[in-house]
C-alpha positions as CSV (number, residue, x, y, z in Angstrom):
1,M,110.1,95.6,105.9
2,R,112.9,97.7,107.1
3,D,115.7,95.3,106.0
4,G,114.4,95.3,102.4
5,S,114.3,99.1,102.3
6,S,117.3,101.3,101.0
7,R,116.4,104.1,103.6
8,N,118.3,106.6,101.5
9,S,115.7,109.3,101.2
10,E,113.0,111.1,103.0
11,Y,110.3,109.2,101.0
12,D,111.4,105.5,102.1
13,Y,109.8,105.5,105.5
14,F,106.1,106.3,106.3
15,S,104.5,106.6,109.8
16,H,101.0,107.6,110.9
17,N,99.8,107.8,114.6
18,V,103.1,106.3,115.5
19,Y,105.7,108.5,117.4
20,S,108.7,106.1,117.7
21,R,111.4,105.6,115.2
22,K,113.4,102.7,116.7
23,D,112.3,99.2,115.8
24,M,111.5,97.8,119.2
25,D,109.7,101.0,120.2
26,I,107.5,100.9,117.2
27,V,106.6,97.3,118.0
28,A,105.9,98.3,121.7
29,E,103.4,100.9,120.5
30,F,101.6,98.4,118.3
31,V,101.5,95.9,121.1
32,A,100.3,98.3,123.7
33,N,97.5,99.4,121.2
34,S,96.4,95.9,120.5
35,R,96.1,95.0,124.2
36,K,93.2,97.3,124.4
37,V,91.2,94.8,122.4
38,K,89.8,91.6,124.1
39,A,91.9,88.7,123.1
40,R,90.1,86.0,121.0
41,K,91.3,83.0,119.2
42,N,92.4,83.6,115.7
43,G,92.1,87.2,116.1
44,N,93.7,89.9,113.9
45,Y,96.3,92.3,115.4
46,L,97.9,93.6,112.2
47,F,97.4,93.9,108.5
48,H,100.1,93.7,106.0
49,E,99.4,95.7,102.7
50,V,101.4,96.5,99.8
51,I,100.9,99.5,97.3
52,A,103.0,99.4,94.2
53,I,103.5,101.5,90.9
54,T,105.0,100.4,87.8
55,K,108.4,102.2,86.9
56,S,108.0,105.0,84.4
57,K,110.7,105.8,81.9
58,Q,109.8,109.5,82.1
59,L,110.6,110.0,85.9
60,T,113.7,109.6,87.9
61,L,113.5,107.0,90.9
62,E,113.4,109.9,93.3
63,Q,110.4,111.5,91.5
64,E,108.6,108.1,91.5
65,K,109.5,107.7,95.4
66,E,107.9,111.2,96.0
67,R,104.7,110.3,94.1
68,L,104.4,106.9,95.7
69,F,104.9,108.4,99.2
70,D,101.8,110.8,98.2
71,I,99.8,107.9,97.1
72,V,100.5,106.1,100.4
73,R,99.6,109.1,102.4
74,N,96.2,109.4,100.5
75,Y,95.5,105.8,100.9
76,V,96.0,105.8,104.5
77,G,93.6,108.8,104.9
78,M,90.9,106.8,103.2
79,R,91.6,103.3,104.4
80,C,92.8,103.6,108.1
81,K,92.9,107.3,109.1
82,Q,92.7,106.5,112.9
83,N,94.9,103.4,113.0
84,L,98.6,102.9,113.6
85,V,100.5,102.6,110.5
86,V,104.1,102.4,109.5
87,G,105.7,101.5,106.2
88,Y,108.9,101.0,104.2
89,L,109.6,101.8,100.3
90,H,111.3,99.2,98.4
91,D,113.0,99.8,95.1
92,E,115.0,96.6,94.5
93,K,112.7,95.5,91.7
94,D,113.4,96.4,88.1
95,N,109.8,97.0,87.2
96,N,108.1,98.7,90.2
97,V,108.6,100.7,93.2
98,H,106.4,99.5,96.4
99,F,105.5,100.3,99.9
100,H,105.1,97.6,102.6
101,L,102.6,98.9,105.2
102,M,101.9,97.5,108.6
103,I,98.4,98.6,109.9
104,S,96.9,97.9,113.3
105,S,93.7,96.0,113.4
106,N,92.2,98.5,115.8
107,E,92.1,102.2,115.8
108,L,94.3,104.2,118.2
109,D,93.1,103.4,121.8
110,A,90.0,101.6,120.6
111,Y,88.6,98.7,122.3
112,K,87.3,96.9,119.3
113,N,88.9,96.0,115.9
114,Q,88.3,98.2,112.9
115,R,85.4,96.5,110.9
116,L,86.5,96.7,107.3
117,T,84.1,94.8,104.8
118,K,85.2,93.6,101.6
119,F,83.1,96.3,100.0
120,D,84.8,99.0,101.9
121,F,88.2,97.7,101.0
122,D,87.2,97.4,97.4
123,K,85.9,100.9,97.5
124,A,89.2,102.4,99.1
125,K,91.2,100.6,96.3
126,K,89.1,101.9,93.6
127,Q,89.3,105.4,95.0
128,L,93.0,105.2,95.2
129,E,93.3,104.2,91.6
130,R,91.2,107.1,90.4
131,Y,93.4,109.5,92.5
132,V,96.6,108.0,91.0
133,V,95.3,108.3,87.3
134,E,94.0,111.8,87.8
135,K,96.6,113.3,90.2
136,H,99.7,111.5,88.6
137,P,99.1,110.8,85.0
138,E,102.8,110.9,84.3
139,L,103.2,107.6,86.3
140,E,101.4,105.9,83.3
141,Q,99.5,103.6,85.4
142,G,96.9,101.6,83.8
143,I,93.3,101.3,84.9
144,I,92.9,97.8,86.5
145,I,90.6,98.0,89.5
146,N,88.1,100.3,87.8
147,A,88.4,98.6,84.4
148,K,85.0,98.0,82.7
149,K,84.3,94.3,81.9
150,E,85.3,94.7,78.1
151,Q,88.5,96.2,79.2
152,K,89.2,93.4,81.7
153,K,88.7,90.9,78.9
154,S,91.5,92.5,76.8
155,R,93.7,93.5,79.5
156,Q,96.8,91.2,80.4
157,S,99.1,91.8,83.1
158,N,102.8,91.7,82.7
159,K,103.0,88.3,84.3
160,A,100.1,86.9,82.0
161,A,102.0,88.2,79.0
162,E,105.2,86.5,80.2
163,V,103.2,83.2,80.7
164,K,101.9,83.5,77.2
165,R,105.4,83.9,75.7
166,K,106.3,80.8,77.5
167,G,103.4,78.9,75.9
168,G,101.8,78.5,79.3
169,R,98.2,78.3,80.6
170,L,97.1,81.5,79.3
171,E,97.7,80.7,75.7
172,K,95.7,77.5,76.2
173,K,93.0,79.5,77.8
174,E,92.9,82.1,74.9
175,N,92.7,79.1,72.5
176,M,89.7,77.7,74.4
177,I,87.9,81.1,74.3
178,K,88.4,81.4,70.6
179,I,87.1,78.0,69.9
180,L,84.0,78.3,72.1
181,S,83.2,81.6,70.7
182,E,83.2,80.2,67.2
183,I,81.0,77.3,68.3
184,F,78.5,79.5,70.2
185,S,78.1,81.8,67.1
186,K,77.7,79.1,64.5
187,S,75.4,76.6,66.3
188,S,71.8,76.9,65.3
189,S,70.6,73.8,67.2
190,M,71.7,71.6,70.2
191,D,72.6,68.9,67.6
192,D,75.0,71.4,65.9
193,Y,76.3,72.6,69.3
194,F,77.2,69.2,70.6
195,K,78.6,68.2,67.2
196,H,80.9,71.1,67.2
197,L,82.1,70.4,70.8
198,N,82.6,66.9,70.0
199,S,84.6,67.8,66.9
200,Q,87.1,69.9,69.0
201,D,87.3,67.2,71.7
202,I,85.5,69.4,74.2
203,E,82.9,68.3,76.8
204,M,80.4,70.7,78.6
205,Y,79.7,70.0,82.3
206,N,77.6,71.5,85.1
207,R,78.6,71.9,88.7
208,G,75.7,73.3,90.5
209,S,74.6,76.4,88.8
210,A,78.1,76.8,87.1
211,I,78.7,75.7,83.7
212,G,82.3,74.6,82.5
213,F,84.1,73.0,79.7
214,L,86.5,70.1,79.7
215,N,89.4,69.9,77.2
216,K,89.8,66.1,76.8
217,A,92.9,66.5,75.1
218,D,94.7,67.7,78.4
219,G,92.2,67.4,80.9
220,K,92.0,71.0,81.7
221,K,88.6,72.5,82.9
222,Y,87.5,76.0,82.3
223,R,84.4,77.7,83.8
224,L,82.3,79.8,81.6
225,K,82.6,82.7,84.0
226,T,86.4,82.5,84.0
227,L,86.5,82.5,80.2
228,A,84.2,85.6,80.3
229,L,81.8,84.2,77.6
230,E,78.5,84.6,79.4
231,N,77.1,87.0,76.8
232,E,78.2,84.7,74.0
233,F,76.7,81.8,75.6
234,K,73.2,83.3,75.7
235,Q,72.5,81.9,72.3
236,I,73.1,78.4,73.4
237,D,71.4,79.0,76.7
238,E,68.3,79.8,74.7
239,L,68.6,76.7,72.7
240,I,68.9,74.6,75.9
241,N,65.9,76.4,77.4
242,S,63.9,75.8,74.2
243,V,64.8,72.1,74.4
244,N,63.9,72.0,78.0
245,R,60.5,73.5,77.3
246,Q,59.8,71.2,74.5
247,S,60.8,68.2,76.7
248,N,58.8,69.4,79.6
249,A,55.7,70.0,77.3
250,K,56.1,66.4,76.0
251,E,56.5,65.0,79.5
252,Q,53.3,67.0,80.5
253,T,51.4,65.7,77.6
254,K,52.4,62.1,78.2
255,N,51.5,62.5,81.8
256,N,48.0,63.9,80.9
257,E,47.5,61.1,78.5
258,T,48.4,58.6,81.2
259,K,46.2,60.2,83.8
260,S,43.4,60.2,81.2
261,E,43.9,56.5,80.5
262,E,44.0,55.7,84.1
263,S,40.9,57.6,84.8
264,T,39.2,55.9,81.9
265,Q,40.3,52.4,83.1
266,Q,39.1,53.3,86.7
267,Q,35.8,54.6,85.5
268,E,35.2,51.4,83.5
269,K,36.1,49.3,86.4
270,N,33.7,51.2,88.7
271,Q,31.0,50.8,86.0
272,S,31.7,47.2,85.7
273,Q,31.6,46.7,89.6
274,E,28.4,48.5,89.8
275,G,26.9,46.4,86.8
276,N,27.9,43.2,88.5
277,Y,26.7,44.4,91.9
278,K,23.1,45.1,90.6
279,P,22.2,41.6,89.3
280,E,23.5,40.2,92.5
281,Q,21.0,42.4,94.3
282,N,18.3,41.4,91.9
283,N,19.1,37.8,92.3
284,E,19.0,38.2,96.1
285,S,15.7,39.9,95.8
286,S,14.3,37.2,93.5
287,Q,15.5,34.4,95.8
288,Q,13.9,36.3,98.8
289,N,10.6,36.3,96.7
290,V,10.8,32.6,96.0
291,N,11.5,31.8,99.6
292,K,8.6,33.8,100.6
293,K,6.3,31.9,98.2
294,E,7.6,28.7,99.4
295,Q,7.1,29.6,102.9
296,V,3.5,30.8,102.3
297,V,2.7,27.3,100.5
298,Q,4.4,25.5,103.5
299,N,2.4,27.5,105.8
300,K,-0.8,26.7,104.0
301,A,0.0,22.9,103.8
302,D,0.8,23.1,107.7
303,I,-2.6,24.8,108.3
304,K,-4.4,22.4,106.2
305,K,-2.7,19.4,107.9
306,A,-3.5,21.0,111.3
307,R,-7.2,21.4,110.5
308,E,-7.5,17.9,109.2
309,A,-5.9,16.5,112.4
310,S,-8.2,18.6,114.5
311,S,-11.1,17.4,112.5
312,K,-10.3,13.8,113.0
313,V,-9.8,14.2,116.8
314,K,-13.4,15.9,116.9
315,N,-15.0,13.2,114.9
316,G,-13.5,10.5,117.1
317,K,-14.8,12.1,120.3
318,I,-18.3,12.2,118.7
319,K,-18.1,8.6,117.8
320,D,-17.1,7.6,121.4
321,K,-19.9,9.5,122.9
322,N,-22.4,7.9,120.6
323,K,-21.1,4.5,121.4
324,G,-21.7,5.3,125.0
325,L,-25.2,6.3,124.4
326,D,-25.9,3.1,122.5
327,R,-25.0,1.0,125.6
């Protein structure tokens, strides 16, 4: 950080809670402070952050350095007031002046690392941007971090503008946004929607809950969220939901009819089984009655035979007795 700094003004070096000025002494202070934290695998000891402002045509380089130094001081007060911080200003770029900051992961003499959530970090950046815009309007810094959604759509960075001039990815992305916006606005049905997509050689796809579009011509994929077309897509989303509702209704009706038909068939089958079962019971009962009658007849015949046999035996004895008397 020091080697890239000009070190030719009072604004080129910044320190906070650090009392050394020589390189090795500064390193020794950071190392000594970091050793108070219990060592752990993949643990952080330092943070490297950069704060930059675009060069202004209205200010001299020295004026810009002075204002950037004030911005850095304000940022450190919000972001890491109790941490060790050193930084060096770089002015070698043609379009910006920036500060490299080295920040200790733990506060001064603290036994735990500073817990800085993503929300807290974003909050500090937004507060800093508001401070710059309000305190130093002469720097002509645009609103980027605090920009509203509509502003973010229309805003393009210097790098993006350069890419566009070279016919790069941004130009293709903007062309995709324009085409899809027209398709969304003029599609009144799902048939129209997919017809328009097909005519532009575009295919819609889903990856989980994310919706995206594939440009078949170059194989480039674009997510709906990346294109910032969520609001424009609401009309198509409603068409999709309507089709899904109709499809679900038809499927439910079909299922109900199938269930009703199955229920009717089962009922007829049960009735048929019950009808077949009753005659079997009647036949069995009738057969039992026939058997009983036959048994009664057989019993009567057996009784008759027994009586006749008994009668014959009795008559034979009488004859024998009479014969004896005759002798």
